[in-house]
N, C-alpha and C positions, 0 to 999 in steps of 0.2 A: 497572341492574336495573329492569324495569318495575314500576310502582307497583301494589300490591295494593288492590282496592277492591271493595265490595259495596254494593248498593242494593236496596231493595225499595219496591214501590208496588202499590196496589190497581188491578187491571185492571177489576174488576167488584165488586159487593158480596160475591161468593163466591170470587174468585180474586186471589191476590197473586202478582206476578212478583218473583222474587229473582234478581238478576244478580250474577255473581261474575267478576272479571276481574283480570288481571295476574299477578305472581309472588308467591304467598303465602308468608309467613314465619310462624313459630310464634306471634308476638305478634298479628299481624293476624288469623290464623285463629282464635285464641282469642277475640278481640274479636268477630268475626263470629258465632261460636258463642254467646257470651254475649248478643249482641243478638238472636239467634234465639230463645233461651230467654225473654228479656224480652218479645219480641213475642208469642209463643205464650201466655205467662202473662197478658199484657193481654187477648188475645183471650178466654182462659178466664174471667177476671174479669168481662168484659162478656157472658159467655154466647154469644159469637159463634163460629161454625165458619167456617173458611177453608181453601180448597184452595190449593196452591202449585205454581207453575210455576217450577222452579229451572233457571236457565240459566247454566252455567259455560263457555259457548262460548269466551269470551275469557280463560279461566284457563290459565295455563301448567301443565304437568304438575306434580302434587304428589307429595311423597315419602311413604314409608310411615308416618312419624310423623304427618303431617297426615291421612292417611287413617284411621289408628288413632284420632286425636283425634276425627274426625267420627263414626266408629263408636261410640266411647265416649259421645259427646254423644247419639247416637241411643238408645243403651242406657239412659242415665240419664234421658232425656226421653220414653221409650216411653209412659208413662201420659198425659203432657200431649199428646203427638202424637195418641194414640188418641182423646183427649177432644175435641180442637180441629180436627183435620185430617181431612176426609172422604176426600180422595185427593190425590195429588201426582204431578207428572210432571217428569222430568228431561230436558233437552235434551242429547243426547250425539251430536255431529257426527262423532266419530272413534273409533277403536278404543281409544286410551289412555283416553279419558273413560269409555267403557262399562266398561273394565277397572277404573278407579278406583271407579266406582259399585258394581260387583260386589264389589270388595274391602271397601268400606264396609259393604255388606249382610252380609258374612261376619261382621263384628263384631256386627251387630244387624239381624236380619231385619225387613223392613217390617211395621208393625202395621196399616197401612191399604193399600188398593190403590195401587200405584205403577206408572206407565208410564215407559219409557225410550224417547224418541222422537228422530228425526233433526233435527226442526225445531221452532220455537215453535208454528207453525201445527198440526203434527201433535199436539204436546203439548196444545194448547188444546182441539182437537177431541176427543181422548181424554178429557180432564178433563170437558168439557161433556157428553159421553155418559155418563160415570160419574155425574156429578151428576144428570142427567135420569133415570137408572135408579133413583135413590134417592127421586125425588119421588112 
């Protein structure tokens, strides 16, 4: 079974790249969501807003339980997301990923502008346009 992993790094003072890869299991997925909450909470404490480019391109298909957990996490963290995240973009290179993102949004609709793009380059361009429109 491929190893599940996630990493995040700031691409600029306004944009963080969150990469997700491998075969997710419930424990690893829960750890990723906890770390996501912690990262957002730290940003909020520092009064910093951050946009996210979320790239699950190397993630194996996830089951309904993991999609539901992601949707519940979004619902539980809506206020935090709205406070900290001006916009986000997902990289969805294939139909199953677009379907998974859509299913997650059924649990909790986005509270900030969200793009779903085929490449990182497209996602970054969309986010930079969104951020520029806010200035």
